[in-house]
C-alpha positions in Angstrom: -0.3 -0.3 -0.1 1.4 3.4 -1.1 1.7 6.4 1.7 -0.2 9.5 0.7 2.0 12.9 0.6 0.8 15.6 3.8 -1.2 17.3 0.6 -2.7 14.7 -0.8 -3.6 13.5 3.4 -4.8 17.0 4.4 -7.6 16.6 0.4 -8.2 13.4 1.5 -9.1 14.6 5.0 -11.5 17.3 3.2 -13.4 15.0 1.1 -13.6 12.3 4.3 -14.9 14.7 6.1 -17.1 16.7 3.5 -15.5 19.6 3.0 -14.5 19.1 -1.0 -11.6 21.1 -0.5 -10.7 23.3 -3.9 -8.8 26.6 -5.0 -7.1 28.3 -2.3 -9.3 26.7 0.9 -7.4 24.1 -0.4 -4.1 25.4 -0.9 -4.4 27.3 2.5 -4.9 23.9 4.2 -2.4 22.2 2.6 0.1 25.0 3.8 -1.4 24.7 7.4 0.0 20.9 7.8 -2.6 17.8 8.3 -2.2 18.3 11.9 -2.9 21.6 12.2 -6.1 21.1 9.3 -7.5 18.3 11.2 -7.3 20.2 14.9 -8.6 23.5 13.0 -11.7 21.0 11.8 -12.2 18.7 15.2 -12.0 22.2 17.5 -14.5 24.9 17.9 -13.5 28.4 17.1 -12.7 30.8 20.3 -15.7 32.6 21.2 -18.5 30.5 18.2 -21.8 30.4 20.0 -22.8 28.0 17.4 -19.7 25.4 19.0 -21.5 24.7 22.2 -20.9 20.4 22.7 -23.7 18.9 23.1 -23.9 16.7 26.2 -23.9 12.8 25.3 -27.3 11.8 25.4 -29.0 9.6 28.9 -30.3 6.2 27.3 -31.7 3.8 29.2 -29.4 0.1 29.3 -31.5 -2.1 26.9 -30.6 -5.4 27.6 -30.8 -8.0 24.5 -34.4 -10.2 24.1 -34.5 -13.2 25.7 -35.2 -16.0 23.8 -38.6 -17.8 24.7 -39.2 -21.4 24.5 -39.6 -21.2 20.7 -36.0 -19.9 20.4 -37.6 -16.4 19.9 -38.4 -13.8 22.2 -42.6 -13.6 22.8 -44.7 -10.8 21.3 -44.6 -8.8 24.1 -41.0 -8.6 24.8 -40.5 -7.7 21.0 -43.1 -4.6 21.3 -41.5 -3.1 24.7 -38.3 -3.8 23.0 -39.5 -1.6 20.2 -41.3 0.6 22.1 -38.0 1.7 23.9 -36.4 1.7 20.5 -38.7 4.4 19.5 -38.5 6.4 22.7 -34.7 6.7 22.8 -34.5 7.5 18.5 -37.1 10.6 19.9 -35.3 11.1 22.8 -32.3 11.6 20.2 -33.8 13.2 17.2 -35.1 16.1 19.8 -31.4 16.8 21.4 -30.5 17.1 17.2 -32.7 19.6 17.0 -32.6 22.2 19.5 
């Protein structure tokens, strides 16, 4: 496997993170280098009000469904599990919308 040059690695980083660097923004990122560019992408700017860190959601632990005598979870267990998953999904979506 060949190794990427630092310039190619910076371009690849931008592509993988979805920034699609090109033109002057690509040249600036390549001049900063891979480590500095990565740090810039992963760290919020000082004083940036929109860069608040979202706390991790507090979700209830979901045990693996137990199997009934027939080798499958009972209908009631499946229903309860699906309801809990739906509730957690709604909690995650609500946090994302804020």
